[in-house]
C-alpha positions in Angstrom: 116.5 108.2 131.0 119.1 110.9 131.6 120.0 113.1 128.6 122.6 115.9 128.3 122.1 119.0 126.2 124.0 117.4 123.3 121.7 114.3 123.5 118.8 116.6 122.7 120.4 117.2 119.4 122.1 114.0 118.5 120.1 111.3 120.2 116.6 112.6 119.7 115.4 109.2 118.4 116.5 107.5 121.7 114.7 110.1 123.7 111.5 109.6 121.7 111.7 105.8 122.2 112.0 106.3 125.9 108.9 108.5 125.9 107.0 105.9 123.9 108.0 103.4 126.6 106.3 105.8 129.1 109.7 106.7 130.6 110.4 110.4 131.6 113.6 112.0 130.2 115.7 114.1 132.6 117.7 116.9 130.9 121.1 117.4 132.4 123.3 120.5 132.1 126.9 120.1 133.3 125.7 116.9 135.1 122.9 118.7 137.0 119.2 118.2 136.3 117.6 121.2 134.7 114.3 119.8 133.6 112.2 116.8 132.7 110.3 115.7 129.6 107.4 113.5 130.6 105.2 111.4 128.3 101.7 112.6 127.7 98.9 110.9 129.7 97.0 108.3 127.7 99.7 107.9 125.0 100.7 110.2 122.1 99.0 108.4 119.3 96.4 110.6 117.6 94.4 110.1 114.5 95.0 112.2 111.5 91.3 112.9 111.0 91.2 114.4 114.5 93.5 117.2 113.4 91.7 120.5 112.8 93.0 120.9 109.2 91.8 117.4 108.1 89.0 117.8 105.6 89.3 121.6 105.4 89.1 121.5 101.6 85.5 120.1 101.8 84.4 123.3 103.6 86.4 125.7 101.4 84.9 127.1 98.2 88.2 128.7 97.1 90.8 126.9 94.9 93.8 125.2 96.5 96.0 128.0 95.1 93.8 130.6 96.7 93.8 128.8 100.1 97.6 128.4 100.0 98.1 132.0 99.1 95.9 133.1 102.0 97.7 130.7 104.5 101.1 131.9 103.3 100.2 135.6 103.3 101.3 137.9 106.1 99.1 138.7 109.1 98.4 142.2 107.9 98.3 142.8 104.2 98.0 146.6 103.5 
């Protein structure tokens, strides 16, 4: 599939469908190829429980409010 810069913004769904069909997407700028988006090898479907944050509340002893406060805080609290 060929896609212009505007297609990146307005036709994202079509581009994702092409990637699901294992088709590379060539990005065009003024009609000239500038880059390629290729599908990941082995498919893109991942399981939620494989994500590193899944089940994190089981390991945490702090309250949900405390965890969220820590995650939302800045890098360096002085």
